[in-house]
C-alpha positions in Angstrom: -54.7 159.8 -146.7 -58.1 160.8 -145.3 -59.5 161.1 -148.8 -58.1 157.8 -149.8 -59.6 155.9 -146.8 -63.2 156.1 -148.0 -62.1 155.0 -151.5 -60.3 151.9 -150.0 -63.4 151.1 -148.0 -65.6 151.4 -151.1 -63.3 149.1 -153.1 -63.2 146.4 -150.3 -67.0 146.6 -149.8 -67.7 146.3 -153.6 -65.3 143.3 -153.8 -67.3 141.6 -151.0 -70.5 142.1 -152.9 -69.1 140.0 -155.8 -68.4 137.1 -153.5 -71.0 134.6 -152.6 -69.8 131.9 -150.2 -70.8 128.4 -151.3 -71.6 125.8 -148.7 -68.8 123.2 -148.8 -67.7 120.1 -147.0 -64.2 119.3 -145.8 -62.4 116.6 -143.8 -58.9 116.3 -142.4 -56.4 113.8 -141.0 -55.9 113.7 -137.2 -52.2 113.3 -138.1 -52.0 116.8 -139.7 -49.5 119.2 -138.2 -51.6 122.2 -139.2 -49.9 124.7 -136.8 -46.4 123.8 -138.0 -46.7 124.3 -141.8 -45.0 127.3 -143.4 -44.4 126.4 -147.0 -46.4 125.0 -149.9 -46.2 124.3 -153.6 -48.8 123.3 -156.2 -48.8 119.7 -157.4 -49.3 119.2 -161.1 -50.0 115.9 -162.8 -47.4 114.7 -165.2 -48.5 115.5 -168.8 -51.5 117.5 -167.6 -52.7 120.3 -169.9 -52.9 123.7 -168.4 -56.1 125.5 -169.2 -57.6 128.9 -168.4 -59.8 127.2 -165.9 -56.8 125.6 -164.2 -55.0 128.9 -164.2 -57.9 130.7 -162.5 -58.2 128.0 -159.8 -54.4 127.9 -159.2 -54.1 131.6 -159.0 -56.9 131.7 -156.5 -55.3 129.0 -154.4 -51.9 130.8 -154.5 -53.5 134.1 -153.4 -55.3 132.5 -150.5 -52.2 130.6 -149.2 -50.1 133.7 -149.5 -52.8 135.7 -147.6 -52.5 133.1 -144.8 -48.7 133.7 -144.7 -47.5 130.6 -146.5 -44.4 130.8 -148.7 -44.4 129.0 -152.0 -41.3 127.0 -152.6 -40.3 124.1 -154.9 -37.6 123.0 -152.4 -39.2 120.5 -149.9 -42.4 122.4 -149.2 -44.4 121.3 -146.1 -47.7 121.1 -148.1 -48.3 120.0 -151.6 -51.7 121.3 -152.9 -53.7 119.7 -155.7 -57.1 120.3 -157.2 -59.4 118.4 -159.5 -62.6 119.2 -161.2 -65.0 116.4 -161.7 -67.5 117.0 -164.6 -69.4 113.7 -163.9 -71.2 112.5 -160.9 -69.2 110.4 -158.4 -69.4 108.7 -155.1 -67.1 110.2 -152.6 -65.9 109.1 -149.1 -65.8 111.8 -146.4 -65.9 111.8 -142.6 -68.1 113.1 -139.9 -65.6 114.9 -137.6 -65.5 117.8 -135.2 -64.7 121.1 -136.8 -61.0 121.5 -137.4 -60.9 124.4 -135.0 -62.4 122.2 -132.2 -60.0 119.4 -132.9 -57.0 121.8 -133.1 -57.5 122.7 -129.4 -56.6 119.1 -128.3 -55.0 117.6 -131.4 -56.2 114.2 -130.3 -54.9 111.7 -132.8 -56.9 108.8 -131.3 -60.4 109.8 -132.5 -62.2 107.5 -134.8 -63.0 108.4 -138.4 -66.8 108.0 -138.9 -67.2 107.4 -142.6 -69.7 109.3 -144.6 -70.6 108.6 -148.2 -71.5 111.4 -150.6 -73.1 111.0 -154.0 -71.8 114.1 -155.6 -73.5 115.6 -158.7 -71.8 117.0 -161.7 -69.5 120.0 -161.2 -67.4 119.1 -158.1 -64.2 120.9 -157.3 -61.9 119.1 -154.9 -58.8 120.7 -153.3 -56.4 118.5 -151.3 -53.4 119.3 -149.1 -50.7 116.7 -148.7 -48.1 116.7 -146.0 -44.9 116.0 -148.0 -43.0 114.7 -145.1 -45.7 112.3 -143.9 -46.6 111.4 -147.5 -50.3 111.6 -146.8 -53.4 113.7 -147.5 -54.1 115.9 -144.4 -57.0 118.1 -145.6 -59.5 118.1 -148.4 -62.4 120.5 -149.2 -65.0 120.1 -151.9 -67.7 122.2 -153.4 -70.3 120.6 -155.7 -73.6 121.4 -157.2 -75.1 119.4 -154.3 -74.3 122.4 -152.1 -74.6 125.3 -154.6 -74.3 126.1 -158.2 -70.8 126.1 -159.7 -70.4 127.1 -163.3 -66.9 126.0 -164.3 -67.1 128.3 -167.4 -67.5 131.4 -165.2 -64.4 132.9 -163.7 -66.3 134.5 -160.8 -67.9 131.1 -159.9 -64.5 129.4 -160.0 -62.9 132.0 -157.7 -65.9 131.8 -155.4 -65.7 128.0 -155.2 -62.0 128.2 -154.3 -62.5 130.9 -151.7 -65.5 129.0 -150.2 -63.4 125.8 -149.9 -60.3 127.4 -148.5 -62.3 129.5 -146.0 -62.7 126.2 -144.2 -58.9 125.9 -143.9 -58.2 128.3 -141.0 -54.6 128.0 -140.1 -52.1 130.8 -140.5 -48.5 129.7 -141.5 -46.4 129.0 -138.5 -44.8 132.2 -137.3 -46.7 134.4 -139.6 -48.9 136.1 -137.0 -45.9 136.6 -134.6 -43.9 138.1 -137.5 -46.7 140.5 -138.4 -47.0 141.6 -134.8 -43.3 142.3 -134.6 -43.4 144.3 -137.9 -46.4 146.3 -136.6 -44.6 146.9 -133.3 -41.5 148.1 -135.1 -43.6 150.5 -137.3 -45.1 152.0 -134.1 -41.8 152.5 -132.4 -40.7 156.2 -132.7 
């Protein structure tokens, strides 16, 4: 095991070198139950064509959500996740809000949404989370060439864009941390 430890550290370190966080924006609904979500599923448009690009983005989203302790299920998931790439420029409405971590301390639903207009350049990736029970979007993050270069024909750029966006969603699945603590305590018990 002691010989394996430096090798594991080297692999983790080299993986980090290949990752370059892109600056992204995100906004969220004050009605989101972020601390109560446990399950998710990917939303796909009816009749949509699956492409290699879509597969890379979807696999990156799935890996991140599972890392955060969310379980994927088709049966009444708490969150439905969609993504869209915009090749052309677009005007986009976002909001000036406190960071989601600041808001989560109080969960004040009575705050005002201060609209902010973005004129996004070509190459925007948008990821949205929908609360299935509330039938509303509760979180969205987006990376665009306005914030950093995204080459949608490059697998590494796509993965970096997804990771950069989902790094802004900082909620573990409900019960995941407690479950990990219980597993670790059980492993330590002689």
